[in-house]
N, C-alpha and C positions, 0 to 999 in steps of 0.2 A: 504494500500500500504506500502510495506517495505521501510524503511528509509536507508540512507547511513550507512554502518557499522561504529561503533563508533571510530574505529582506522583509518578511511579514510576521507580525506578532498578533496572536489572537488573545483578546483580553475582554473583561466585562466593560460594557459601555459606561461612560462617565457623563456628567451633565454637560461638559464641554464638547461632547460628541453630538449633541442634539441637532444642531444645524446641519452637520454633514450627513447624519442619518436621515433627516427629513428631506434633504436634497436628493439623496440616493433613492428615496421612495418615488420621486418624480420619474425616475428611469423606468419604473415598472410599466408605465403606459406605452413605452416604446415597443413592447413585444406583442402588440396587437391583441387587445381584448376582443372578445367576440362582438359581432355587430350590434347586439342589444345592450352592450355596456359602453359607456363613454370613457375616454381616458380620464376626464375630470372625476367621474364617479369612482373609478378605480383608485386614483391617487387620493381622493378624499377619504375613502374607507381605510386605506392603509395608513394614512396620516393620523386618523383618529386613534388607531391602535398604537402607533408609536408615541403620540402625544400622551395617551393614557398611561403608557408604560413610564414615561419620564415624569409624569405628574405623581403617580402612585403605582408602582409595579404590582400588578395582581399576583396573588400567591401562585407559585408554580411557574412563573415566567422569568425570563432573562433576555437580555440583548447582549450579544457578543459582537465585538468590533474587530475587523482585520485592520491593523495599522501598519503603515510603512515604517521603516527604520527611524525616521524623524518624528513619528507619532501621528502623521496625517492619516485619517481614516480612509480606507480603500473600499470598504464594504461592511455590511452588518448582517446579522441573522437575528430574528425575533423568535424565541423559543417559548413554547407554552405546553401546559399539561392538557391532555385530551383523554377521552374515554372511547374505547372500541365499541362501535354500534352493536356488534354481534355478541361479544363476550363481556362487555362493560369493563374490561381490563384498562387500567390507567396506562398511558404511554406518552411519549414525547411527540410534539408536533412542531414542524417548522412552519410558523405562521407567515413569515416574510423573510426573504433573502434578496439582497440587492448589492451590486458591485458598481463602483464608480466607473464611468466610461473609460477613463484612461488606465484603469487597472484590469479591464476585461481581457481575458486570454492569458493572464499571468498566474493562474492557479489559485486565485483568491477565493473563488466560489468553492472549489474543492476543499481548500483549507477550512473554510467556514463550515462546510458540511461535516468534515471529519471532527471538528471541534463540537459540533452539534451532537454527533454520535457519542462522543466522550461525555457530554453533559447528560445525555439520556441514560447511558450506562451508569454514571455516577449517581443518578437519581433512582437507580434500580429498575429502570424500564427495560422491557425486552424488545421494544421496537420503536422506531421513529418514523413518522408519517409526514407527508407534505402534500400540498395541492398545487397544481400548475395548470395554466391555461393550455388547452389542447394545441393551440397554434404556436406556442412558445417552444419551437423545436430545438433551439440551442440549449435551453435549460433542461429540457427532457433528455437530450443526449448526455449532458453532464450527469444527471441523476442516474440514468441507466448505466453509464460508465462506472459509477460508484456502487452499483449493485442494487439500486432501487428498481422495483417493478410495479407496473400499474396493477391496481387491485379492483377498482370499480370505475365506471364511467358515469358521469352525471349528465343527464340529458335535460335540456331546458326547452320549453315551448311557451312563447308569449301568448297569452290568451286575450283575444280581442273582446272588448266590452267589459273587461274586469277592471 
């Protein structure tokens, strides 16, 4: 298994990271939400989650930051506790992961995912889940390279008149 790139450190988020983390959230709209979701809607939802974390971290959550050698945030992952629908077993969940445009392709996402797996193991979880838009092929390729596999597909139909 690949390790964290030598010029990247993974650490818990600090208050001083808030602006960089919120800016990274805006990149999530670049990967093509489905036609019934707007980029603004997507960014607003993820921004609410991050702002909520920085205001008062919910129990069972953490934000990890990938930082460059000089301390500059390169990306982050928002981790939370979830429950399996079928077994009700508690497990870890990657709620959000984003990498700065200039850090893309440098192993930052992989390093954040491996740190997420350590967080989940340390919490005693036996699995880590995540959700990704079907059209985000780059992210899906990274997750599959790291050993993640699709479990379910969520279908959506917009109802007229509702």
